[in-house]
C-alpha positions in Angstrom: 2.4 -16.6 -18.1 1.2 -19.3 -15.7 4.6 -19.5 -14.1 4.4 -15.9 -12.9 0.7 -16.1 -12.1 1.3 -18.9 -9.7 3.9 -16.6 -7.9 1.9 -13.4 -7.8 1.7 -13.1 -4.1 5.5 -13.7 -3.7 6.3 -11.2 -6.5 4.1 -8.6 -5.1 5.6 -9.1 -1.7 9.1 -8.6 -3.1 8.1 -5.4 -4.9 6.5 -4.1 -1.7 10.0 -4.6 -0.1 11.5 -2.5 -2.9 8.9 0.2 -2.4 9.4 0.4 1.3 13.1 0.9 0.8 12.4 3.4 -2.0 10.1 5.4 0.3 12.7 5.5 3.1 15.3 6.7 0.6 13.1 9.3 -1.2 11.3 10.8 1.8 14.3 13.0 3.0 14.8 14.1 -0.7 11.2 14.9 -1.8 9.0 14.8 1.3 6.7 12.1 2.5 3.7 13.1 0.4 5.5 12.8 -2.9 7.3 9.6 -1.8 3.9 8.1 -0.8 2.4 9.1 -4.2 5.2 7.3 -5.9 4.6 4.1 -3.9 0.9 4.2 -4.5 1.2 4.7 -8.2 4.0 2.1 -8.6 2.0 -0.5 -6.6 -1.1 0.0 -8.7 1.0 -0.3 -11.9 2.8 -3.4 -10.8 -0.5 -5.1 -9.8 -1.8 -4.4 -13.3 1.4 -5.7 -15.0 1.7 -8.9 -12.9 -1.0 -11.0 -14.6 0.4 -10.1 -18.0 4.1 -10.9 -17.6 5.3 -12.7 -20.7 6.1 -16.4 -20.9 9.9 -17.0 -21.2 9.9 -20.7 -20.3 9.3 -20.6 -16.6 11.7 -22.4 -14.3 13.6 -23.8 -17.2 14.8 -20.3 -17.8 17.9 -19.2 -15.9 16.9 -15.6 -16.4 13.2 -15.9 -15.6 13.6 -13.9 -12.4 14.5 -10.8 -14.4 11.1 -10.3 -16.1 9.4 -9.3 -12.8 12.4 -7.1 -12.0 11.9 -5.4 -15.3 8.3 -4.8 -14.2 9.7 -3.0 -11.1 11.3 -0.5 -13.4 8.2 -0.3 -15.6 6.1 0.4 -12.6 8.4 2.8 -10.8 9.6 4.9 -13.8 6.2 6.6 -14.6 5.5 7.1 -10.9 8.9 8.7 -10.5 8.5 10.8 -13.7 5.1 12.1 -12.4 7.1 13.6 -9.5 9.7 15.1 -11.9 12.3 12.4 -11.1 14.3 11.0 -14.0 15.0 7.5 -15.4 18.5 7.8 -14.0 17.2 8.6 -10.5 14.9 5.6 -10.8 17.8 3.4 -11.7 20.0 4.8 -8.9 17.3 4.1 -6.4 17.1 0.4 -7.2 20.9 0.3 -7.5 21.3 1.8 -4.0 18.7 -0.7 -2.6 20.7 -3.6 -4.1 23.9 -2.2 -2.6 22.2 -2.2 0.8 20.9 -5.8 0.3 24.3 -7.2 -0.7 26.0 -5.4 2.2 23.6 -7.1 4.6 23.7 -10.7 3.1 25.8 -13.2 5.1 29.2 -13.5 3.5 28.9 -17.4 3.5 25.7 -17.2 1.4 27.3 -14.9 -1.2 30.4 -17.1 -1.3 28.4 -20.2 -1.8 26.5 -18.5 -4.7 29.8 -17.5 -6.3 31.2 -21.1 -6.0 28.0 -22.5 -7.4 28.1 -20.3 -10.5 31.4 -21.9 -11.6 30.4 -25.5 -10.8 30.3 -28.0 -13.6 26.5 -28.4 -13.1 26.0 -24.7 -13.4 28.2 -24.3 -16.5 26.3 -27.2 -18.1 23.0 -25.6 -17.3 24.2 -22.3 -19.0 25.3 -24.3 -22.0 21.9 -26.0 -22.3 19.9 -22.8 -21.7 21.8 -20.7 -24.2 21.5 -23.5 -26.8 17.7 -23.7 -26.1 17.4 -19.9 -26.3 18.6 -20.0 -29.9 15.4 -21.9 -30.9 13.5 -18.7 -30.2 10.6 -20.6 -28.8 9.5 -17.6 -26.7 9.4 -14.2 -28.4 9.9 -12.3 -25.1 13.0 -14.3 -24.2 16.7 -13.7 -24.3 18.8 -15.2 -27.1 22.3 -16.1 -26.1 25.3 -18.3 -26.7 27.8 -19.8 -24.3 31.5 -18.8 -24.7 33.9 -21.4 -23.4 36.7 -19.9 -21.2 40.2 -19.6 -22.4 41.6 -20.6 -19.0 43.3 -17.2 -18.7 41.4 -14.0 -19.5 38.0 -15.5 -18.4 36.4 -18.7 -17.1 33.3 -18.5 -19.2 31.2 -15.9 -21.1 27.6 -15.3 -22.2 27.0 -13.4 -25.4 23.4 -12.1 -25.7 22.0 -11.0 -29.0 18.5 -10.4 -27.6 17.5 -9.2 -24.1 14.3 -10.1 -22.4 14.5 -7.1 -20.1 15.0 -4.6 -23.0 12.1 -6.2 -24.9 9.8 -6.0 -21.9 10.7 -2.4 -21.0 10.2 -1.4 -24.7 6.8 -3.0 -24.6 5.9 -0.9 -21.6 7.3 2.4 -23.0 9.9 2.3 -20.2 13.1 1.7 -22.3 14.7 4.7 -20.7 15.2 2.6 -17.6 16.9 -0.3 -19.4 20.6 0.8 -19.2 20.3 1.2 -15.4 19.0 -2.4 -14.9 22.3 -3.8 -16.3 24.6 -1.9 -13.9 23.3 -4.1 -11.1 25.1 -7.1 -12.7 28.3 -5.6 -11.5 27.0 -5.2 -7.9 26.1 -8.9 -7.8 29.3 -10.0 -9.4 31.3 -8.1 -6.9 29.3 -9.5 -4.0 29.7 -13.2 -5.2 33.3 -12.6 -6.5 32.6 -13.8 -10.0 34.8 -11.2 -11.8 32.4 -9.8 -14.4 33.7 -7.7 -17.2 31.4 -6.3 -19.9 31.9 -3.6 -22.4 28.7 -3.8 -24.5 25.0 -4.0 -23.7 21.9 -4.1 -25.9 20.3 -1.7 -23.4 23.0 0.9 -24.3 22.4 0.5 -28.0 25.1 -2.1 -28.8 24.2 -5.1 -30.9 25.0 -7.5 -28.1 26.0 -7.9 -24.5 29.4 -9.5 -23.8 29.5 -11.0 -20.3 32.9 -12.4 -19.3 33.3 -14.0 -15.9 36.6 -14.9 -14.1 36.4 -16.2 -10.6 38.2 -13.9 -8.1 38.9 -11.1 -10.5 38.3 -7.7 -9.0 35.1 -6.1 -10.4 36.1 -2.6 -11.4 32.8 -1.5 -13.1 30.0 0.1 -11.1 27.5 3.0 -11.2 30.3 5.6 -11.5 32.2 3.9 -14.3 29.1 3.1 -16.3 
Protein backbone atom coordinates (compact mmCIF):
# COMPACT_ATOMS: atom_id res chain seq x y z
CA UNK A 1 0.00 0.00 0.00
CA UNK A 2 1.29 3.46 -0.94
CA UNK A 3 0.12 4.76 2.43
CA UNK A 4 2.54 2.51 4.30
CA UNK A 5 5.30 2.79 1.70
CA UNK A 6 5.37 6.56 2.21
CA UNK A 7 5.88 5.93 5.94
CA UNK A 8 8.48 3.17 5.76
CA UNK A 9 11.24 5.07 7.57
CA UNK A 10 8.90 6.05 10.40
CA UNK A 11 7.47 2.52 10.73
CA UNK A 12 10.94 0.98 10.75
CA UNK A 13 12.04 3.48 13.40
CA UNK A 14 9.06 2.57 15.60
CA UNK A 15 9.83 -1.14 15.29
CA UNK A 16 13.49 -0.51 16.11
CA UNK A 17 12.26 1.06 19.36
CA UNK A 18 10.22 -2.08 20.08
CA UNK A 19 13.26 -4.26 19.38
CA UNK A 20 15.54 -2.21 21.62
CA UNK A 21 13.06 -2.66 24.46
CA UNK A 22 12.71 -6.36 23.61
CA UNK A 23 16.46 -6.86 23.69
CA UNK A 24 16.73 -5.13 27.08
CA UNK A 25 13.96 -7.35 28.51
CA UNK A 26 15.16 -10.62 26.96
CA UNK A 27 18.91 -10.37 27.60
CA UNK A 28 18.74 -11.22 31.35
CA UNK A 29 16.44 -14.15 30.50
CA UNK A 30 18.20 -15.76 27.51
CA UNK A 31 21.59 -14.06 27.22
CA UNK A 32 22.84 -11.37 24.89
CA UNK A 33 23.67 -13.63 21.93
CA UNK A 34 20.20 -15.12 21.65
CA UNK A 35 18.52 -11.77 22.26
CA UNK A 36 20.69 -10.22 19.54
CA UNK A 37 19.78 -13.05 17.14
CA UNK A 38 16.07 -12.34 17.72
CA UNK A 39 16.56 -8.64 16.99
CA UNK A 40 18.50 -9.32 13.78
CA UNK A 41 16.01 -11.85 12.43
CA UNK A 42 12.97 -9.75 13.38
CA UNK A 43 14.50 -6.66 11.75
CA UNK A 44 15.18 -8.52 8.51
CA UNK A 45 11.65 -9.95 8.46
CA UNK A 46 10.03 -6.57 9.13
CA UNK A 47 12.05 -4.91 6.36
CA UNK A 48 10.80 -7.60 3.99
CA UNK A 49 7.16 -7.25 5.12
CA UNK A 50 7.03 -3.43 5.06
CA UNK A 51 6.74 -2.87 1.28
CA UNK A 52 3.95 -5.48 1.09
CA UNK A 53 1.63 -4.25 3.86
CA UNK A 54 -1.95 -4.47 2.54
CA UNK A 55 -4.11 -1.49 1.65
CA UNK A 56 -6.91 -0.87 4.15
CA UNK A 57 -7.79 2.67 3.06
CA UNK A 58 -4.87 4.67 4.44
CA UNK A 59 -5.58 7.63 6.67
CA UNK A 60 -9.33 7.27 6.15
CA UNK A 61 -9.07 4.13 8.27
CA UNK A 62 -9.25 4.64 12.05
CA UNK A 63 -7.44 1.31 12.52
CA UNK A 64 -4.74 1.75 9.85
CA UNK A 65 -1.99 1.92 12.52
CA UNK A 66 -2.68 -1.68 13.60
CA UNK A 67 -1.52 -3.30 10.33
CA UNK A 68 2.15 -2.36 10.94
CA UNK A 69 1.72 -3.45 14.58
CA UNK A 70 0.47 -6.83 13.32
CA UNK A 71 3.68 -6.95 11.27
CA UNK A 72 5.69 -6.50 14.52
CA UNK A 73 4.19 -9.77 15.75
CA UNK A 74 4.64 -11.49 12.38
CA UNK A 75 8.33 -10.47 12.45
CA UNK A 76 9.04 -11.22 16.10
CA UNK A 77 7.15 -14.51 16.40
CA UNK A 78 9.35 -16.66 14.10
CA UNK A 79 12.48 -15.00 15.49
CA UNK A 80 11.36 -15.84 19.04
CA UNK A 81 10.33 -19.38 18.06
CA UNK A 82 13.78 -19.95 16.54
CA UNK A 83 15.09 -19.37 20.08
CA UNK A 84 12.51 -21.76 21.60
CA UNK A 85 10.31 -18.94 22.90
CA UNK A 86 6.53 -19.27 22.50
CA UNK A 87 3.81 -17.12 20.93
CA UNK A 88 2.66 -16.35 24.46
CA UNK A 89 6.15 -15.12 25.42
CA UNK A 90 6.17 -12.97 22.29
CA UNK A 91 2.79 -11.51 23.24
CA UNK A 92 3.86 -10.85 26.82
CA UNK A 93 7.00 -9.09 25.61
CA UNK A 94 5.06 -6.51 23.59
CA UNK A 95 2.45 -6.22 26.36
CA UNK A 96 5.17 -5.42 28.93
CA UNK A 97 6.71 -2.84 26.59
CA UNK A 98 3.30 -1.20 26.21
CA UNK A 99 2.88 -1.19 30.02
CA UNK A 100 6.18 0.63 30.30
CA UNK A 101 5.19 3.10 27.55
CA UNK A 102 1.86 4.02 29.13
CA UNK A 103 3.46 4.36 32.58
CA UNK A 104 5.87 6.91 31.11
CA UNK A 105 3.40 8.97 29.07
CA UNK A 106 2.34 12.30 30.57
CA UNK A 107 -1.00 11.98 32.37
CA UNK A 108 -2.34 15.07 30.57
CA UNK A 109 -1.66 13.50 27.16
CA UNK A 110 -3.49 10.31 28.12
CA UNK A 111 -6.38 12.24 29.62
CA UNK A 112 -6.75 14.31 26.44
CA UNK A 113 -6.79 11.13 24.35
CA UNK A 114 -9.53 9.70 26.55
CA UNK A 115 -11.62 12.88 26.33
CA UNK A 116 -11.18 12.94 22.55
CA UNK A 117 -12.45 9.35 22.12
CA UNK A 118 -15.88 10.30 23.49
CA UNK A 119 -16.13 13.65 21.65
CA UNK A 120 -19.00 14.11 19.16
CA UNK A 121 -16.48 14.40 16.30
CA UNK A 122 -14.79 11.13 17.26
CA UNK A 123 -18.09 9.26 17.63
CA UNK A 124 -19.19 10.56 14.23
CA UNK A 125 -15.92 9.40 12.71
CA UNK A 126 -16.45 5.91 14.17
CA UNK A 127 -20.02 5.83 12.81
CA UNK A 128 -18.78 6.80 9.35
CA UNK A 129 -15.84 4.41 9.33
CA UNK A 130 -17.87 1.41 10.51
CA UNK A 131 -20.50 2.15 7.84
CA UNK A 132 -17.76 2.42 5.18
CA UNK A 133 -16.17 -0.84 6.38
CA UNK A 134 -19.36 -2.72 5.55
CA UNK A 135 -18.84 -1.98 1.83
CA UNK A 136 -15.84 -4.37 2.03
CA UNK A 137 -13.84 -2.23 -0.37
CA UNK A 138 -10.52 -3.56 1.00
CA UNK A 139 -10.28 -7.30 1.55
CA UNK A 140 -7.61 -6.93 4.28
CA UNK A 141 -9.77 -4.50 6.27
CA UNK A 142 -11.86 -4.80 9.41
CA UNK A 143 -15.64 -4.97 9.05
CA UNK A 144 -17.56 -3.41 11.91
CA UNK A 145 -20.73 -1.74 13.04
CA UNK A 146 -21.25 1.05 15.53
CA UNK A 147 -23.40 0.36 18.60
CA UNK A 148 -25.09 3.43 20.07
CA UNK A 149 -24.70 3.69 23.85
CA UNK A 150 -27.65 3.02 26.13
CA UNK A 151 -26.63 5.88 28.45
CA UNK A 152 -26.15 3.43 31.30
CA UNK A 153 -24.16 0.22 30.72
CA UNK A 154 -21.93 1.76 28.03
CA UNK A 155 -21.38 4.99 26.08
CA UNK A 156 -20.74 3.35 22.70
CA UNK A 157 -19.65 0.04 21.26
CA UNK A 158 -17.94 -1.38 18.19
CA UNK A 159 -18.88 -4.83 16.98
CA UNK A 160 -16.33 -6.36 14.62
CA UNK A 161 -17.26 -9.24 12.31
CA UNK A 162 -13.87 -9.25 10.50
CA UNK A 163 -10.46 -8.28 11.90
CA UNK A 164 -7.61 -6.83 9.87
CA UNK A 165 -4.99 -7.96 12.39
CA UNK A 166 -6.22 -11.57 12.39
CA UNK A 167 -6.35 -11.64 8.57
CA UNK A 168 -2.84 -10.24 8.32
CA UNK A 169 -1.36 -12.63 10.87
CA UNK A 170 -3.08 -15.58 9.18
CA UNK A 171 -1.57 -14.48 5.85
CA UNK A 172 1.89 -14.55 7.48
CA UNK A 173 1.42 -17.92 9.26
CA UNK A 174 1.57 -16.04 12.57
CA UNK A 175 -2.03 -16.53 13.75
CA UNK A 176 -0.72 -17.97 17.04
CA UNK A 177 0.16 -14.41 18.08
CA UNK A 178 -3.29 -12.94 17.35
CA UNK A 179 -4.96 -13.41 20.76
CA UNK A 180 -2.07 -11.60 22.46
CA UNK A 181 -2.44 -8.49 20.28
CA UNK A 182 -5.97 -7.90 21.57
CA UNK A 183 -5.01 -7.85 25.26
CA UNK A 184 -3.20 -4.54 24.67
CA UNK A 185 -6.60 -2.89 24.09
CA UNK A 186 -7.25 -3.14 27.83
CA UNK A 187 -3.90 -1.51 28.65
CA UNK A 188 -4.72 1.44 26.43
CA UNK A 189 -8.26 1.73 27.76
CA UNK A 190 -7.00 1.75 31.34
CA UNK A 191 -4.41 4.42 30.48
CA UNK A 192 -6.95 6.76 28.83
CA UNK A 193 -9.83 5.89 31.20
CA UNK A 194 -12.20 4.71 28.46
CA UNK A 195 -13.71 1.80 30.41
CA UNK A 196 -13.41 -1.01 27.85
CA UNK A 197 -15.24 -4.28 28.45
CA UNK A 198 -15.01 -7.10 25.92
CA UNK A 199 -15.94 -10.75 26.24
CA UNK A 200 -15.46 -12.01 22.69
CA UNK A 201 -12.72 -11.68 20.07
CA UNK A 202 -12.29 -13.08 16.58
CA UNK A 203 -8.64 -13.83 17.52
CA UNK A 204 -9.84 -16.17 20.28
CA UNK A 205 -12.11 -18.00 17.84
CA UNK A 206 -15.36 -16.14 18.56
CA UNK A 207 -17.45 -15.02 15.59
CA UNK A 208 -17.06 -11.35 16.51
CA UNK A 209 -15.44 -8.83 18.88
CA UNK A 210 -17.75 -6.93 21.21
CA UNK A 211 -16.04 -3.72 22.33
CA UNK A 212 -18.04 -1.65 24.87
CA UNK A 213 -16.69 1.65 26.16
CA UNK A 214 -17.87 3.62 29.20
CA UNK A 215 -15.97 6.72 30.23
CA UNK A 216 -14.48 6.43 33.71
CA UNK A 217 -15.45 2.78 34.27
CA UNK A 218 -12.59 0.81 35.87
CA UNK A 219 -10.95 -1.56 33.39
CA UNK A 220 -10.81 -4.95 35.12
CA UNK A 221 -9.40 -7.04 32.24
CA UNK A 222 -5.67 -7.43 31.63
CA UNK A 223 -3.04 -10.06 30.83
CA UNK A 224 -3.90 -12.09 33.93
CA UNK A 225 -7.66 -12.23 33.37
CA UNK A 226 -7.36 -12.96 29.68
